[in-house]
A tleap script that builds the chain and sets N, CA, C and O, in Angstrom:
source leaprc.protein.ff14SB
mol = sequence {
  NMET GLY ARG THR ALA ILE PRO VAL ASP ASP
  ASP THR LYS GLU THR LEU GLU LYS LEU LYS
  ARG GLU GLY GLU THR TRP ASP GLU PHE LEU
  LEU ARG VAL THR ARG GLU GLU GLU PRO ILE
  VAL PHE SER SER TRP SER GLU ASP GLU ALA
  GLY GLU ALA MET LYS ARG LEU ARG GLU GLY
  ARG LYS ARG PHE CASP
}
set mol.1.N position { -35.935 -144.079 -44.573 }
set mol.1.CA position { -37.257 -143.528 -44.678 }
set mol.1.C position { -38.166 -144.581 -45.313 }
set mol.1.O position { -37.796 -145.227 -46.293 }
set mol.2.N position { -39.339 -144.740 -44.749 }
set mol.2.CA position { -40.283 -145.730 -45.244 }
set mol.2.C position { -41.139 -145.208 -46.383 }
set mol.2.O position { -41.114 -144.020 -46.705 }
set mol.3.N position { -41.880 -146.095 -46.975 }
set mol.3.CA position { -42.802 -145.759 -48.062 }
set mol.3.C position { -44.195 -146.191 -47.648 }
set mol.3.O position { -44.351 -147.116 -46.851 }
set mol.4.N position { -45.199 -145.531 -48.179 }
set mol.4.CA position { -46.569 -145.881 -47.882 }
set mol.4.C position { -47.428 -145.673 -49.120 }
set mol.4.O position { -47.043 -144.944 -50.035 }
set mol.5.N position { -48.566 -146.299 -49.146 }
set mol.5.CA position { -49.529 -146.113 -50.232 }
set mol.5.C position { -50.760 -145.434 -49.647 }
set mol.5.O position { -51.198 -145.751 -48.542 }
set mol.6.N position { -51.301 -144.503 -50.402 }
set mol.6.CA position { -52.500 -143.790 -49.975 }
set mol.6.C position { -53.589 -144.085 -50.995 }
set mol.6.O position { -53.533 -143.584 -52.118 }
set mol.7.N position { -54.580 -144.892 -50.621 }
set mol.7.CA position { -55.629 -145.209 -51.595 }
set mol.7.C position { -56.544 -144.014 -51.841 }
set mol.7.O position { -56.997 -143.359 -50.903 }
set mol.8.N position { -56.809 -143.740 -53.127 }
set mol.8.CA position { -57.744 -142.679 -53.516 }
set mol.8.C position { -58.610 -143.205 -54.655 }
set mol.8.O position { -58.217 -144.117 -55.382 }
set mol.9.N position { -59.787 -142.620 -54.797 }
set mol.9.CA position { -60.671 -142.990 -55.898 }
set mol.9.C position { -60.048 -142.565 -57.222 }
set mol.9.O position { -59.206 -141.667 -57.256 }
set mol.10.N position { -60.459 -143.207 -58.311 }
set mol.10.CA position { -59.937 -142.879 -59.636 }
set mol.10.C position { -60.179 -141.414 -59.978 }
set mol.10.O position { -59.296 -140.757 -60.528 }
set mol.11.N position { -61.366 -140.890 -59.659 }
set mol.11.CA position { -61.676 -139.488 -59.951 }
set mol.11.C position { -60.732 -138.551 -59.207 }
set mol.11.O position { -60.283 -137.546 -59.758 }
set mol.12.N position { -60.433 -138.884 -57.951 }
set mol.12.CA position { -59.519 -138.067 -57.153 }
set mol.12.C position { -58.128 -138.076 -57.771 }
set mol.12.O position { -57.476 -137.035 -57.864 }
set mol.13.N position { -57.675 -139.253 -58.191 }
set mol.13.CA position { -56.339 -139.352 -58.794 }
set mol.13.C position { -56.271 -138.551 -60.088 }
set mol.13.O position { -55.266 -137.887 -60.343 }
set mol.14.N position { -57.321 -138.599 -60.914 }
set mol.14.CA position { -57.339 -137.833 -62.159 }
set mol.14.C position { -57.244 -136.330 -61.874 }
set mol.14.O position { -56.539 -135.602 -62.573 }
set mol.15.N position { -57.959 -135.876 -60.846 }
set mol.15.CA position { -57.916 -134.463 -60.474 }
set mol.15.C position { -56.519 -134.079 -60.021 }
set mol.15.O position { -56.008 -133.031 -60.416 }
set mol.16.N position { -55.897 -134.908 -59.200 }
set mol.16.CA position { -54.549 -134.625 -58.711 }
set mol.16.C position { -53.534 -134.636 -59.854 }
set mol.16.O position { -52.614 -133.819 -59.879 }
set mol.17.N position { -53.702 -135.557 -60.795 }
set mol.17.CA position { -52.775 -135.635 -61.919 }
set mol.17.C position { -52.808 -134.362 -62.762 }
set mol.17.O position { -51.791 -133.994 -63.350 }
set mol.18.N position { -53.960 -133.678 -62.836 }
set mol.18.CA position { -54.060 -132.427 -63.582 }
set mol.18.C position { -53.273 -131.312 -62.896 }
set mol.18.O position { -52.794 -130.395 -63.563 }
set mol.19.N position { -53.135 -131.379 -61.571 }
set mol.19.CA position { -52.402 -130.372 -60.807 }
set mol.19.C position { -50.904 -130.662 -60.751 }
set mol.19.O position { -50.099 -129.758 -60.526 }
set mol.20.N position { -50.537 -131.919 -60.954 }
set mol.20.CA position { -49.147 -132.350 -60.859 }
set mol.20.C position { -48.380 -131.863 -62.078 }
set mol.20.O position { -48.860 -131.980 -63.206 }
set mol.21.N position { -47.199 -131.321 -61.858 }
set mol.21.CA position { -46.360 -130.794 -62.938 }
set mol.21.C position { -45.616 -131.914 -63.650 }
set mol.21.O position { -45.336 -132.966 -63.075 }
set mol.22.N position { -45.306 -131.660 -64.911 }
set mol.22.CA position { -44.563 -132.640 -65.693 }
set mol.22.C position { -43.202 -132.892 -65.053 }
set mol.22.O position { -42.491 -131.949 -64.706 }
set mol.23.N position { -42.846 -134.146 -64.898 }
set mol.23.CA position { -41.561 -134.511 -64.313 }
set mol.23.C position { -41.533 -134.483 -62.797 }
set mol.23.O position { -40.522 -134.846 -62.195 }
set mol.24.N position { -42.603 -134.066 -62.178 }
set mol.24.CA position { -42.681 -133.974 -60.721 }
set mol.24.C position { -43.071 -135.333 -60.150 }
set mol.24.O position { -44.006 -135.970 -60.637 }
set mol.25.N position { -42.361 -135.774 -59.123 }
set mol.25.CA position { -42.739 -137.030 -58.465 }
set mol.25.C position { -43.964 -136.774 -57.591 }
set mol.25.O position { -44.295 -135.627 -57.289 }
set mol.26.N position { -44.630 -137.851 -57.189 }
set mol.26.CA position { -45.784 -137.675 -56.302 }
set mol.26.C position { -45.349 -137.079 -54.972 }
set mol.26.O position { -46.076 -136.270 -54.396 }
set mol.27.N position { -44.179 -137.461 -54.474 }
set mol.27.CA position { -43.660 -136.872 -53.228 }
set mol.27.C position { -43.461 -135.367 -53.387 }
set mol.27.O position { -43.879 -134.589 -52.530 }
set mol.28.N position { -42.822 -134.957 -54.487 }
set mol.28.CA position { -42.594 -133.537 -54.734 }
set mol.28.C position { -43.922 -132.777 -54.851 }
set mol.28.O position { -44.079 -131.684 -54.307 }
set mol.29.N position { -44.864 -133.380 -55.567 }
set mol.29.CA position { -46.175 -132.755 -55.721 }
set mol.29.C position { -46.863 -132.553 -54.378 }
set mol.29.O position { -47.342 -131.458 -54.080 }
set mol.30.N position { -46.914 -133.601 -53.571 }
set mol.30.CA position { -47.595 -133.506 -52.278 }
set mol.30.C position { -46.909 -132.514 -51.352 }
set mol.30.O position { -47.579 -131.786 -50.619 }
set mol.31.N position { -45.593 -132.475 -51.376 }
set mol.31.CA position { -44.881 -131.483 -50.565 }
set mol.31.C position { -45.187 -130.067 -51.038 }
set mol.31.O position { -45.379 -129.166 -50.222 }
set mol.32.N position { -45.233 -129.867 -52.363 }
set mol.32.CA position { -45.508 -128.536 -52.906 }
set mol.32.C position { -46.900 -128.049 -52.516 }
set mol.32.O position { -47.059 -126.901 -52.101 }
set mol.33.N position { -47.896 -128.899 -52.643 }
set mol.33.CA position { -49.262 -128.438 -52.386 }
set mol.33.C position { -49.608 -128.364 -50.909 }
set mol.33.O position { -50.640 -127.801 -50.542 }
set mol.34.N position { -48.756 -128.927 -50.055 }
set mol.34.CA position { -49.039 -128.866 -48.620 }
set mol.34.C position { -48.132 -127.907 -47.865 }
set mol.34.O position { -48.276 -127.740 -46.654 }
set mol.35.N position { -47.189 -127.269 -48.579 }
set mol.35.CA position { -46.313 -126.292 -47.946 }
set mol.35.C position { -47.108 -125.118 -47.412 }
set mol.35.O position { -47.996 -124.612 -48.097 }
set mol.36.N position { -46.813 -124.684 -46.223 }
set mol.36.CA position { -47.519 -123.560 -45.631 }
set mol.36.C position { -47.159 -122.247 -46.311 }
set mol.36.O position { -47.991 -121.340 -46.358 }
set mol.37.N position { -45.946 -122.118 -46.837 }
set mol.37.CA position { -45.519 -120.870 -47.452 }
set mol.37.C position { -46.279 -120.587 -48.737 }
set mol.37.O position { -46.549 -119.426 -49.045 }
set mol.38.N position { -46.630 -121.619 -49.490 }
set mol.38.CA position { -47.296 -121.444 -50.771 }
set mol.38.C position { -48.498 -122.370 -50.875 }
set mol.38.O position { -48.498 -123.285 -51.699 }
set mol.39.N position { -49.514 -122.152 -50.062 }
set mol.39.CA position { -50.665 -123.043 -50.155 }
set mol.39.C position { -51.412 -122.831 -51.462 }
set mol.39.O position { -51.383 -121.738 -52.027 }
set mol.40.N position { -52.075 -123.862 -51.937 }
set mol.40.CA position { -52.913 -123.717 -53.112 }
set mol.40.C position { -54.153 -122.965 -52.685 }
set mol.40.O position { -54.843 -123.366 -51.747 }
set mol.41.N position { -54.432 -121.881 -53.370 }
set mol.41.CA position { -55.607 -121.076 -53.040 }
set mol.41.C position { -56.511 -121.071 -54.258 }
set mol.41.O position { -56.118 -120.622 -55.334 }
set mol.42.N position { -57.714 -121.570 -54.081 }
set mol.42.CA position { -58.691 -121.566 -55.141 }
set mol.42.C position { -59.634 -120.399 -54.891 }
set mol.42.O position { -60.397 -120.399 -53.925 }
set mol.43.N position { -59.575 -119.414 -55.761 }
set mol.43.CA position { -60.445 -118.263 -55.611 }
set mol.43.C position { -60.581 -117.584 -56.956 }
set mol.43.O position { -59.917 -117.959 -57.922 }
set mol.44.N position { -61.431 -116.597 -57.013 }
set mol.44.CA position { -61.573 -115.846 -58.244 }
set mol.44.C position { -60.880 -114.501 -58.086 }
set mol.44.O position { -60.587 -114.056 -56.976 }
set mol.45.N position { -60.627 -113.866 -59.224 }
set mol.45.CA position { -59.991 -112.565 -59.205 }
set mol.45.C position { -60.957 -111.508 -58.709 }
set mol.45.O position { -62.171 -111.631 -58.867 }
set mol.46.N position { -60.409 -110.480 -58.116 }
set mol.46.CA position { -61.232 -109.325 -57.771 }
set mol.46.C position { -61.586 -108.620 -59.073 }
set mol.46.O position { -61.015 -108.924 -60.120 }
set mol.47.N position { -62.512 -107.693 -59.016 }
set mol.47.CA position { -62.903 -106.956 -60.213 }
set mol.47.C position { -61.717 -106.190 -60.802 }
set mol.47.O position { -61.552 -106.135 -62.021 }
set mol.48.N position { -60.893 -105.601 -59.934 }
set mol.48.CA position { -59.701 -104.872 -60.399 }
set mol.48.C position { -58.702 -105.804 -61.071 }
set mol.48.O position { -58.159 -105.477 -62.126 }
set mol.49.N position { -58.455 -106.969 -60.461 }
set mol.49.CA position { -57.511 -107.926 -61.043 }
set mol.49.C position { -58.009 -108.431 -62.396 }
set mol.49.O position { -57.232 -108.544 -63.344 }
set mol.50.N position { -59.306 -108.733 -62.483 }
set mol.50.CA position { -59.872 -109.209 -63.747 }
set mol.50.C position { -59.775 -108.126 -64.816 }
set mol.50.O position { -59.453 -108.414 -65.969 }
set mol.51.N position { -60.052 -106.886 -64.436 }
set mol.51.CA position { -59.951 -105.778 -65.383 }
set mol.51.C position { -58.539 -105.600 -65.904 }
set mol.51.O position { -58.336 -105.383 -67.099 }
set mol.52.N position { -57.567 -105.689 -65.019 }
set mol.52.CA position { -56.162 -105.567 -65.415 }
set mol.52.C position { -55.757 -106.714 -66.341 }
set mol.52.O position { -55.046 -106.496 -67.322 }
set mol.53.N position { -56.199 -107.916 -66.042 }
set mol.53.CA position { -55.882 -109.072 -66.890 }
set mol.53.C position { -56.480 -108.894 -68.284 }
set mol.53.O position { -55.818 -109.175 -69.283 }
set mol.54.N position { -57.720 -108.431 -68.356 }
set mol.54.CA position { -58.362 -108.200 -69.654 }
set mol.54.C position { -57.630 -107.108 -70.435 }
set mol.54.O position { -57.453 -107.222 -71.648 }
set mol.55.N position { -57.208 -106.057 -69.745 }
set mol.55.CA position { -56.475 -104.961 -70.383 }
set mol.55.C position { -55.184 -105.488 -71.009 }
set mol.55.O position { -54.869 -105.169 -72.155 }
set mol.56.N position { -54.443 -106.292 -70.253 }
set mol.56.CA position { -53.175 -106.839 -70.760 }
set mol.56.C position { -53.409 -107.804 -71.915 }
set mol.56.O position { -52.623 -107.847 -72.861 }
set mol.57.N position { -54.489 -108.577 -71.840 }
set mol.57.CA position { -54.821 -109.507 -72.912 }
set mol.57.C position { -55.118 -108.746 -74.200 }
set mol.57.O position { -54.630 -109.107 -75.271 }
set mol.58.N position { -55.917 -107.697 -74.089 }
set mol.58.CA position { -56.238 -106.882 -75.263 }
set mol.58.C position { -54.974 -106.242 -75.850 }
set mol.58.O position { -54.795 -106.225 -77.067 }
set mol.59.N position { -54.100 -105.715 -74.983 }
set mol.59.CA position { -52.858 -105.097 -75.450 }
set mol.59.C position { -51.980 -106.117 -76.176 }
set mol.59.O position { -51.365 -105.816 -77.200 }
set mol.60.N position { -51.938 -107.313 -75.628 }
set mol.60.CA position { -51.143 -108.363 -76.255 }
set mol.60.C position { -51.695 -108.759 -77.617 }
set mol.60.O position { -50.934 -109.006 -78.553 }
set mol.61.N position { -53.006 -108.818 -77.724 }
set mol.61.CA position { -53.631 -109.163 -79.004 }
set mol.61.C position { -53.379 -108.080 -80.053 }
set mol.61.O position { -53.175 -108.386 -81.228 }
set mol.62.N position { -53.392 -106.820 -79.628 }
set mol.62.CA position { -53.154 -105.712 -80.563 }
set mol.62.C position { -51.770 -105.824 -81.196 }
set mol.62.O position { -51.589 -105.484 -82.365 }
set mol.63.N position { -50.804 -106.297 -80.431 }
set mol.63.CA position { -49.434 -106.410 -80.939 }
set mol.63.C position { -49.343 -107.424 -82.076 }
set mol.63.O position { -48.460 -107.314 -82.928 }
set mol.64.N position { -50.249 -108.416 -82.103 }
set mol.64.CA position { -50.202 -109.452 -83.131 }
set mol.64.C position { -51.096 -109.139 -84.310 }
set mol.64.O position { -51.087 -109.876 -85.296 }
set mol.65.N position { -51.869 -108.068 -84.238 }
set mol.65.CA position { -52.754 -107.684 -85.363 }
set mol.65.C position { -52.000 -106.968 -86.443 }
set mol.65.O position { -52.588 -106.579 -87.452 }
savepdb mol mol.pdb
quit
């Protein structure tokens, strides 16, 4: 199997490095983010999802009070 280099701007590389997991190779990272089964989806929560998340956060905080 051959190797190749993909030139990217410094800003692009910094953004990708934030998404890359600790200990993950660049090959593993690129395969993970391009897999059809688990594509990266950038979106916001629905109102119901956000409400549920806030409810759980509040419940969790109460346990530490």
